[in-house]
mmCIF file as gemmi writes it, N, C-alpha and C atoms, coordinates in Angstrom:
data_model
loop_
_atom_site.group_PDB
_atom_site.id
_atom_site.type_symbol
_atom_site.label_atom_id
_atom_site.label_alt_id
_atom_site.label_comp_id
_atom_site.label_asym_id
_atom_site.label_entity_id
_atom_site.label_seq_id
_atom_site.pdbx_PDB_ins_code
_atom_site.Cartn_x
_atom_site.Cartn_y
_atom_site.Cartn_z
_atom_site.occupancy
_atom_site.B_iso_or_equiv
_atom_site.pdbx_formal_charge
_atom_site.auth_seq_id
_atom_site.auth_asym_id
_atom_site.pdbx_PDB_model_num
ATOM 1 N N . MET Axp A 1 ? -109.173 19.284 150.607 1 0 ? 1 A 1
ATOM 2 C CA . MET Axp A 1 ? -109.394 20.181 151.711 1 0 ? 1 A 1
ATOM 3 C C . MET Axp A 1 ? -108.05 20.735 152.157 1 0 ? 1 A 1
ATOM 4 N N . ALA Axp A 2 ? -108.034 22.002 152.523 1 0 ? 2 A 1
ATOM 5 C CA . ALA Axp A 2 ? -106.815 22.676 152.93 1 0 ? 2 A 1
ATOM 6 C C . ALA Axp A 2 ? -106.402 22.257 154.34 1 0 ? 2 A 1
ATOM 7 N N . THR Axp A 3 ? -105.124 22.423 154.634 1 0 ? 3 A 1
ATOM 8 C CA . THR Axp A 3 ? -104.628 22.128 155.974 1 0 ? 3 A 1
ATOM 9 C C . THR Axp A 3 ? -104.814 23.355 156.867 1 0 ? 3 A 1
ATOM 10 N N . ILE Axp A 4 ? -104.655 23.16 158.164 1 0 ? 4 A 1
ATOM 11 C CA . ILE Axp A 4 ? -104.793 24.272 159.107 1 0 ? 4 A 1
ATOM 12 C C . ILE Axp A 4 ? -103.75 25.352 158.815 1 0 ? 4 A 1
ATOM 13 N N . GLU Axp A 5 ? -102.544 24.954 158.444 1 0 ? 5 A 1
ATOM 14 C CA . GLU Axp A 5 ? -101.475 25.912 158.136 1 0 ? 5 A 1
ATOM 15 C C . GLU Axp A 5 ? -101.833 26.759 156.913 1 0 ? 5 A 1
ATOM 16 N N . GLU Axp A 6 ? -102.397 26.129 155.885 1 0 ? 6 A 1
ATOM 17 C CA . GLU Axp A 6 ? -102.803 26.867 154.681 1 0 ? 6 A 1
ATOM 18 C C . GLU Axp A 6 ? -103.931 27.848 154.998 1 0 ? 6 A 1
ATOM 19 N N . ILE Axp A 7 ? -104.886 27.407 155.792 1 0 ? 7 A 1
ATOM 20 C CA . ILE Axp A 7 ? -106.002 28.276 156.169 1 0 ? 7 A 1
ATOM 21 C C . ILE Axp A 7 ? -105.497 29.452 157.001 1 0 ? 7 A 1
ATOM 22 N N . THR Axp A 8 ? -104.57 29.184 157.915 1 0 ? 8 A 1
ATOM 23 C CA . THR Axp A 8 ? -104.003 30.248 158.735 1 0 ? 8 A 1
ATOM 24 C C . THR Axp A 8 ? -103.262 31.264 157.87 1 0 ? 8 A 1
ATOM 25 N N . ALA Axp A 9 ? -102.533 30.804 156.876 1 0 ? 9 A 1
ATOM 26 C CA . ALA Axp A 9 ? -101.837 31.716 155.956 1 0 ? 9 A 1
ATOM 27 C C . ALA Axp A 9 ? -102.836 32.57 155.181 1 0 ? 9 A 1
ATOM 28 N N . GLN Axp A 10 ? -103.923 31.972 154.73 1 0 ? 10 A 1
ATOM 29 C CA . GLN Axp A 10 ? -104.955 32.713 154.011 1 0 ? 10 A 1
ATOM 30 C C . GLN Axp A 10 ? -105.605 33.753 154.926 1 0 ? 10 A 1
ATOM 31 N N . LEU Axp A 11 ? -105.893 33.362 156.18 1 0 ? 11 A 1
ATOM 32 C CA . LEU Axp A 11 ? -106.491 34.289 157.143 1 0 ? 11 A 1
ATOM 33 C C . LEU Axp A 11 ? -105.566 35.468 157.417 1 0 ? 11 A 1
ATOM 34 N N . ASP Axp A 12 ? -104.282 35.185 157.61 1 0 ? 12 A 1
ATOM 35 C CA . ASP Axp A 12 ? -103.314 36.259 157.861 1 0 ? 12 A 1
ATOM 36 C C . ASP Axp A 12 ? -103.265 37.234 156.688 1 0 ? 12 A 1
ATOM 37 N N . ALA Axp A 13 ? -103.274 36.698 155.474 1 0 ? 13 A 1
ATOM 38 C CA . ALA Axp A 13 ? -103.238 37.548 154.282 1 0 ? 13 A 1
ATOM 39 C C . ALA Axp A 13 ? -104.513 38.383 154.167 1 0 ? 13 A 1
ATOM 40 N N . LEU Axp A 14 ? -105.662 37.783 154.442 1 0 ? 14 A 1
ATOM 41 C CA . LEU Axp A 14 ? -106.923 38.52 154.367 1 0 ? 14 A 1
ATOM 42 C C . LEU Axp A 14 ? -107.007 39.614 155.427 1 0 ? 14 A 1
ATOM 43 N N . ARG Axp A 15 ? -106.577 39.311 156.642 1 0 ? 15 A 1
ATOM 44 C CA . ARG Axp A 15 ? -106.619 40.316 157.712 1 0 ? 15 A 1
ATOM 45 C C . ARG Axp A 15 ? -105.683 41.481 157.406 1 0 ? 15 A 1
ATOM 46 N N . ALA Axp A 16 ? -104.498 41.177 156.901 1 0 ? 16 A 1
ATOM 47 C CA . ALA Axp A 16 ? -103.554 42.24 156.536 1 0 ? 16 A 1
ATOM 48 C C . ALA Axp A 16 ? -104.109 43.071 155.394 1 0 ? 16 A 1
ATOM 49 N N . GLN Axp A 17 ? -104.721 42.406 154.438 1 0 ? 17 A 1
ATOM 50 C CA . GLN Axp A 17 ? -105.31 43.096 153.298 1 0 ? 17 A 1
ATOM 51 C C . GLN Axp A 17 ? -106.45 43.995 153.732 1 0 ? 17 A 1
ATOM 52 N N . ARG Axp A 18 ? -107.285 43.508 154.64 1 0 ? 18 A 1
ATOM 53 C CA . ARG Axp A 18 ? -108.426 44.297 155.123 1 0 ? 18 A 1
ATOM 54 C C . ARG Axp A 18 ? -107.929 45.527 155.877 1 0 ? 18 A 1
ATOM 55 N N . ALA Axp A 19 ? -106.893 45.351 156.686 1 0 ? 19 A 1
ATOM 56 C CA . ALA Axp A 19 ? -106.342 46.47 157.449 1 0 ? 19 A 1
ATOM 57 C C . ALA Axp A 19 ? -105.725 47.527 156.537 1 0 ? 19 A 1
ATOM 58 N N . SER Axp A 20 ? -105.177 47.097 155.414 1 0 ? 20 A 1
ATOM 59 C CA . SER Axp A 20 ? -104.537 48.049 154.496 1 0 ? 20 A 1
ATOM 60 C C . SER Axp A 20 ? -105.538 48.735 153.579 1 0 ? 20 A 1
ATOM 61 N N . GLY Axp A 21 ? -106.727 48.171 153.436 1 0 ? 21 A 1
ATOM 62 C CA . GLY Axp A 21 ? -107.744 48.775 152.58 1 0 ? 21 A 1
ATOM 63 C C . GLY Axp A 21 ? -107.601 48.421 151.109 1 0 ? 21 A 1
ATOM 64 N N . VAL Axp A 22 ? -106.699 47.506 150.784 1 0 ? 22 A 1
ATOM 65 C CA . VAL Axp A 22 ? -106.474 47.106 149.394 1 0 ? 22 A 1
ATOM 66 C C . VAL Axp A 22 ? -107.425 45.958 149.066 1 0 ? 22 A 1
ATOM 67 N N . ALA Axp A 23 ? -107.926 45.929 147.841 1 0 ? 23 A 1
ATOM 68 C CA . ALA Axp A 23 ? -108.929 44.935 147.461 1 0 ? 23 A 1
ATOM 69 C C . ALA Axp A 23 ? -108.326 43.691 146.8 1 0 ? 23 A 1
ATOM 70 N N . ARG Axp A 24 ? -107.008 43.532 146.84 1 0 ? 24 A 1
ATOM 71 C CA . ARG Axp A 24 ? -106.366 42.372 146.224 1 0 ? 24 A 1
ATOM 72 C C . ARG Axp A 24 ? -105.409 41.748 147.231 1 0 ? 24 A 1
ATOM 73 N N . VAL Axp A 25 ? -105.462 40.438 147.351 1 0 ? 25 A 1
ATOM 74 C CA . VAL Axp A 25 ? -104.582 39.734 148.29 1 0 ? 25 A 1
ATOM 75 C C . VAL Axp A 25 ? -103.906 38.574 147.578 1 0 ? 25 A 1
ATOM 76 N N . SER Axp A 26 ? -102.63 38.324 147.945 1 0 ? 26 A 1
ATOM 77 C CA . SER Axp A 26 ? -101.866 37.227 147.34 1 0 ? 26 A 1
ATOM 78 C C . SER Axp A 26 ? -101.279 36.352 148.434 1 0 ? 26 A 1
ATOM 79 N N . TYR Axp A 27 ? -101.329 35.046 148.237 1 0 ? 27 A 1
ATOM 80 C CA . TYR Axp A 27 ? -100.717 34.085 149.145 1 0 ? 27 A 1
ATOM 81 C C . TYR Axp A 27 ? -100.403 32.831 148.349 1 0 ? 27 A 1
ATOM 82 N N . ASP Axp A 28 ? -99.303 32.212 148.651 1 0 ? 28 A 1
ATOM 83 C CA . ASP Axp A 28 ? -98.862 30.986 147.963 1 0 ? 28 A 1
ATOM 84 C C . ASP Axp A 28 ? -98.913 31.11 146.44 1 0 ? 28 A 1
ATOM 85 N N . GLY Axp A 29 ? -98.593 32.271 145.923 1 0 ? 29 A 1
ATOM 86 C CA . GLY Axp A 29 ? -98.585 32.477 144.477 1 0 ? 29 A 1
ATOM 87 C C . GLY Axp A 29 ? -99.956 32.625 143.855 1 0 ? 29 A 1
ATOM 88 N N . LYS Axp A 30 ? -100.999 32.729 144.675 1 0 ? 30 A 1
ATOM 89 C CA . LYS Axp A 30 ? -102.36 32.902 144.183 1 0 ? 30 A 1
ATOM 90 C C . LYS Axp A 30 ? -102.827 34.318 144.504 1 0 ? 30 A 1
ATOM 91 N N . THR Axp A 31 ? -103.621 34.895 143.633 1 0 ? 31 A 1
ATOM 92 C CA . THR Axp A 31 ? -104.142 36.244 143.858 1 0 ? 31 A 1
ATOM 93 C C . THR Axp A 31 ? -105.657 36.219 143.775 1 0 ? 31 A 1
ATOM 94 N N . VAL Axp A 32 ? -106.284 36.881 144.755 1 0 ? 32 A 1
ATOM 95 C CA . VAL Axp A 32 ? -107.74 36.983 144.792 1 0 ? 32 A 1
ATOM 96 C C . VAL Axp A 32 ? -108.096 38.452 144.929 1 0 ? 32 A 1
ATOM 97 N N . GLU Axp A 33 ? -109.077 38.91 144.158 1 0 ? 33 A 1
ATOM 98 C CA . GLU Axp A 33 ? -109.518 40.301 144.233 1 0 ? 33 A 1
ATOM 99 C C . GLU Axp A 33 ? -110.947 40.344 144.772 1 0 ? 33 A 1
ATOM 100 N N . TYR Axp A 34 ? -111.156 41.174 145.782 1 0 ? 34 A 1
ATOM 101 C CA . TYR Axp A 34 ? -112.462 41.307 146.424 1 0 ? 34 A 1
ATOM 102 C C . TYR Axp A 34 ? -113.108 42.628 146.024 1 0 ? 34 A 1
ATOM 103 N N . ARG Axp A 35 ? -114.441 42.636 146.027 1 0 ? 35 A 1
ATOM 104 C CA . ARG Axp A 35 ? -115.169 43.839 145.634 1 0 ? 35 A 1
ATOM 105 C C . ARG Axp A 35 ? -115.367 44.812 146.785 1 0 ? 35 A 1
ATOM 106 N N . GLY Axp A 36 ? -115.403 44.324 147.995 1 0 ? 36 A 1
ATOM 107 C CA . GLY Axp A 36 ? -115.631 45.222 149.115 1 0 ? 36 A 1
ATOM 108 C C . GLY Axp A 36 ? -115.35 44.568 150.448 1 0 ? 36 A 1
ATOM 109 N N . ASP Axp A 37 ? -115.463 45.366 151.51 1 0 ? 37 A 1
ATOM 110 C CA . ASP Axp A 37 ? -115.166 44.891 152.853 1 0 ? 37 A 1
ATOM 111 C C . ASP Axp A 37 ? -116.091 43.761 153.278 1 0 ? 37 A 1
ATOM 112 N N . ASN Axp A 38 ? -117.361 43.823 152.903 1 0 ? 38 A 1
ATOM 113 C CA . ASN Axp A 38 ? -118.31 42.764 153.284 1 0 ? 38 A 1
ATOM 114 C C . ASN Axp A 38 ? -117.881 41.409 152.739 1 0 ? 38 A 1
ATOM 115 N N . GLU Axp A 39 ? -117.379 41.404 151.541 1 0 ? 39 A 1
ATOM 116 C CA . GLU Axp A 39 ? -116.927 40.147 150.929 1 0 ? 39 A 1
ATOM 117 C C . GLU Axp A 39 ? -115.687 39.613 151.639 1 0 ? 39 A 1
ATOM 118 N N . ILE Axp A 40 ? -114.809 40.504 152.066 1 0 ? 40 A 1
ATOM 119 C CA . ILE Axp A 40 ? -113.604 40.098 152.788 1 0 ? 40 A 1
ATOM 120 C C . ILE Axp A 40 ? -113.98 39.515 154.151 1 0 ? 40 A 1
ATOM 121 N N . VAL Axp A 41 ? -114.898 40.185 154.848 1 0 ? 41 A 1
ATOM 122 C CA . VAL Axp A 41 ? -115.347 39.707 156.157 1 0 ? 41 A 1
ATOM 123 C C . VAL Axp A 41 ? -115.994 38.331 156.028 1 0 ? 41 A 1
ATOM 124 N N . ALA Axp A 42 ? -116.797 38.135 155.002 1 0 ? 42 A 1
ATOM 125 C CA . ALA Axp A 42 ? -117.436 36.832 154.786 1 0 ? 42 A 1
ATOM 126 C C . ALA Axp A 42 ? -116.384 35.752 154.533 1 0 ? 42 A 1
ATOM 127 N N . ALA Axp A 43 ? -115.347 36.077 153.781 1 0 ? 43 A 1
ATOM 128 C CA . ALA Axp A 43 ? -114.282 35.119 153.509 1 0 ? 43 A 1
ATOM 129 C C . ALA Axp A 43 ? -113.516 34.782 154.789 1 0 ? 43 A 1
ATOM 130 N N . ILE Axp A 44 ? -113.264 35.79 155.632 1 0 ? 44 A 1
ATOM 131 C CA . ILE Axp A 44 ? -112.572 35.556 156.897 1 0 ? 44 A 1
ATOM 132 C C . ILE Axp A 44 ? -113.403 34.646 157.795 1 0 ? 44 A 1
ATOM 133 N N . ARG Axp A 45 ? -114.686 34.917 157.901 1 0 ? 45 A 1
ATOM 134 C CA . ARG Axp A 45 ? -115.56 34.09 158.731 1 0 ? 45 A 1
ATOM 135 C C . ARG Axp A 45 ? -115.624 32.654 158.227 1 0 ? 45 A 1
ATOM 136 N N . ALA Axp A 46 ? -115.688 32.478 156.921 1 0 ? 46 A 1
ATOM 137 C CA . ALA Axp A 46 ? -115.746 31.135 156.351 1 0 ? 46 A 1
ATOM 138 C C . ALA Axp A 46 ? -114.453 30.365 156.644 1 0 ? 46 A 1
ATOM 139 N N . LEU Axp A 47 ? -113.306 31.041 156.507 1 0 ? 47 A 1
ATOM 140 C CA . LEU Axp A 47 ? -112.028 30.388 156.787 1 0 ? 47 A 1
ATOM 141 C C . LEU Axp A 47 ? -111.877 30.071 158.273 1 0 ? 47 A 1
ATOM 142 N N . GLU Axp A 48 ? -112.328 30.977 159.134 1 0 ? 48 A 1
ATOM 143 C CA . GLU Axp A 48 ? -112.262 30.712 160.576 1 0 ? 48 A 1
ATOM 144 C C . GLU Axp A 48 ? -113.127 29.501 160.943 1 0 ? 48 A 1
ATOM 145 N N . SER Axp A 49 ? -114.291 29.403 160.332 1 0 ? 49 A 1
ATOM 146 C CA . SER Axp A 49 ? -115.177 28.27 160.583 1 0 ? 49 A 1
ATOM 147 C C . SER Axp A 49 ? -114.543 26.967 160.108 1 0 ? 49 A 1
ATOM 148 N N . GLU Axp A 50 ? -113.931 27.007 158.933 1 0 ? 50 A 1
ATOM 149 C CA . GLU Axp A 50 ? -113.27 25.81 158.394 1 0 ? 50 A 1
ATOM 150 C C . GLU Axp A 50 ? -112.094 25.392 159.274 1 0 ? 50 A 1
ATOM 151 N N . ARG Axp A 51 ? -111.343 26.387 159.763 1 0 ? 51 A 1
ATOM 152 C CA . ARG Axp A 51 ? -110.205 26.084 160.636 1 0 ? 51 A 1
ATOM 153 C C . ARG Axp A 51 ? -110.676 25.449 161.948 1 0 ? 51 A 1
ATOM 154 N N . LYS Axp A 52 ? -111.793 25.951 162.493 1 0 ? 52 A 1
ATOM 155 C CA . LYS Axp A 52 ? -112.343 25.384 163.725 1 0 ? 52 A 1
ATOM 156 C C . LYS Axp A 52 ? -112.781 23.94 163.504 1 0 ? 52 A 1
ATOM 157 N N . GLN Axp A 53 ? -113.38 23.658 162.364 1 0 ? 53 A 1
ATOM 158 C CA . GLN Axp A 53 ? -113.811 22.294 162.066 1 0 ? 53 A 1
ATOM 159 C C . GLN Axp A 53 ? -112.615 21.355 161.975 1 0 ? 53 A 1
ATOM 160 N N . LEU Axp A 54 ? -111.542 21.811 161.317 1 0 ? 54 A 1
ATOM 161 C CA . LEU Axp A 54 ? -110.358 20.974 161.167 1 0 ? 54 A 1
ATOM 162 C C . LEU Axp A 54 ? -109.659 20.727 162.498 1 0 ? 54 A 1
ATOM 163 N N . SER Axp A 55 ? -109.677 21.725 163.375 1 0 ? 55 A 1
ATOM 164 C CA . SER Axp A 55 ? -108.991 21.576 164.658 1 0 ? 55 A 1
ATOM 165 C C . SER Axp A 55 ? -109.853 20.876 165.706 1 0 ? 55 A 1
ATOM 166 N N . GLY Axp A 56 ? -111.134 20.658 165.398 1 0 ? 56 A 1
ATOM 167 C CA . GLY Axp A 56 ? -112.013 19.958 166.312 1 0 ? 56 A 1
ATOM 168 C C . GLY Axp A 56 ? -112.7 20.848 167.325 1 0 ? 56 A 1
ATOM 169 N N . GLU Axp A 57 ? -112.54 22.171 167.181 1 0 ? 57 A 1
ATOM 170 C CA . GLU Axp A 57 ? -113.21 23.094 168.1 1 0 ? 57 A 1
ATOM 171 C C . GLU Axp A 57 ? -114.705 23.111 167.829 1 0 ? 57 A 1
ATOM 172 N N . ARG Axp A 58 ? -115.449 23.304 168.9 1 0 ? 58 A 1
ATOM 173 C CA . ARG Axp A 58 ? -116.895 23.464 168.737 1 0 ? 58 A 1
ATOM 174 C C . ARG Axp A 58 ? -117.199 24.916 168.428 1 0 ? 58 A 1
ATOM 175 N N . GLN Axp A 59 ? -118.122 25.117 167.558 1 0 ? 59 A 1
ATOM 176 C CA . GLN Axp A 59 ? -118.529 26.47 167.225 1 0 ? 59 A 1
ATOM 177 C C . GLN Axp A 59 ? -119.577 26.933 168.24 1 0 ? 59 A 1
ATOM 178 N N . ILE Axp A 60 ? -119.326 28.064 168.866 1 0 ? 60 A 1
ATOM 179 C CA . ILE Axp A 60 ? -120.235 28.592 169.876 1 0 ? 60 A 1
ATOM 180 C C . ILE Axp A 60 ? -121.241 29.508 169.193 1 0 ? 60 A 1
ATOM 181 N N . ARG Axp A 61 ? -122.484 29.224 169.456 1 0 ? 61 A 1
ATOM 182 C CA . ARG Axp A 61 ? -123.548 30.04 168.89 1 0 ? 61 A 1
ATOM 183 C C . ARG Axp A 61 ? -124.375 30.592 170.034 1 0 ? 61 A 1
ATOM 184 N N . GLN Axp A 62 ? -124.748 31.84 169.924 1 0 ? 62 A 1
ATOM 185 C CA . GLN Axp A 62 ? -125.574 32.472 170.933 1 0 ? 62 A 1
ATOM 186 C C . GLN Axp A 62 ? -126.805 33.066 170.276 1 0 ? 62 A 1
ATOM 187 N N . ILE Axp A 63 ? -127.913 32.911 170.947 1 0 ? 63 A 1
ATOM 188 C CA . ILE Axp A 63 ? -129.141 33.558 170.513 1 0 ? 63 A 1
ATOM 189 C C . ILE Axp A 63 ? -129.612 34.41 171.673 1 0 ? 63 A 1
ATOM 190 N N . ARG Axp A 64 ? -129.748 35.686 171.434 1 0 ? 64 A 1
ATOM 191 C CA . ARG Axp A 64 ? -130.2 36.592 172.484 1 0 ? 64 A 1
ATOM 192 C C . ARG Axp A 64 ? -131.578 37.111 172.113 1 0 ? 64 A 1
ATOM 193 N N . VAL Axp A 65 ? -132.478 36.999 173.057 1 0 ? 65 A 1
ATOM 194 C CA . VAL Axp A 65 ? -133.846 37.459 172.837 1 0 ? 65 A 1
ATOM 195 C C . VAL Axp A 65 ? -134.086 38.625 173.788 1 0 ? 65 A 1
ATOM 196 N N . THR Axp A 66 ? -134.53 39.73 173.261 1 0 ? 66 A 1
ATOM 197 C CA . THR Axp A 66 ? -134.894 40.867 174.096 1 0 ? 66 A 1
ATOM 198 C C . THR Axp A 66 ? -136.336 41.237 173.795 1 0 ? 66 A 1
ATOM 199 N N . THR Axp A 67 ? -137.041 41.61 174.826 1 0 ? 67 A 1
ATOM 200 C CA . THR Axp A 67 ? -138.434 42.009 174.654 1 0 ? 67 A 1
ATOM 201 C C . THR Axp A 67 ? -138.686 43.313 175.363 1 0 ? 67 A 1
ATOM 202 N N . SER Axp A 68 ? -139.741 43.959 174.987 1 0 ? 68 A 1
ATOM 203 C CA . SER Axp A 68 ? -140.103 45.227 175.599 1 0 ? 68 A 1
ATOM 204 C C . SER Axp A 68 ? -141.61 45.383 175.499 1 0 ? 68 A 1
ATOM 205 N N . LYS Axp A 69 ? -142.171 46.005 176.491 1 0 ? 69 A 1
ATOM 206 C CA . LYS Axp A 69 ? -143.598 46.286 176.453 1 0 ? 69 A 1
ATOM 207 C C . LYS Axp A 69 ? -143.892 47.605 175.747 1 0 ? 69 A 1
ATOM 208 N N . GLY Axp A 70 ? -142.852 48.242 175.249 1 0 ? 70 A 1
ATOM 209 C CA . GLY Axp A 70 ? -143.037 49.464 174.501 1 0 ? 70 A 1
ATOM 210 C C . GLY Axp A 70 ? -143.023 50.729 175.343 1 0 ? 70 A 1
ATOM 211 N N . TYR Axp A 71 ? -142.62 50.637 176.599 1 0 ? 71 A 1
ATOM 212 C CA . TYR Axp A 71 ? -142.575 51.808 177.475 1 0 ? 71 A 1
ATOM 213 C C . TYR Axp A 71 ? -141.3 52.556 177.303 1 0 ? 71 A 1
């Protein structure tokens, strides 16, 4: 399992890569190529979740229900 520092480095590289619009990111001598923005966002979310688990943070989940009578 990766350390918090390694995950943070990966997150920084992914965020910079997403902002630049380039589909290839390198960190710690490793290179990963993504097919699209959705895949990058999914990778960022997964790393953020893993970092929260390692740091002991609770993951906040919200469920919002809206209803309408159709008027």
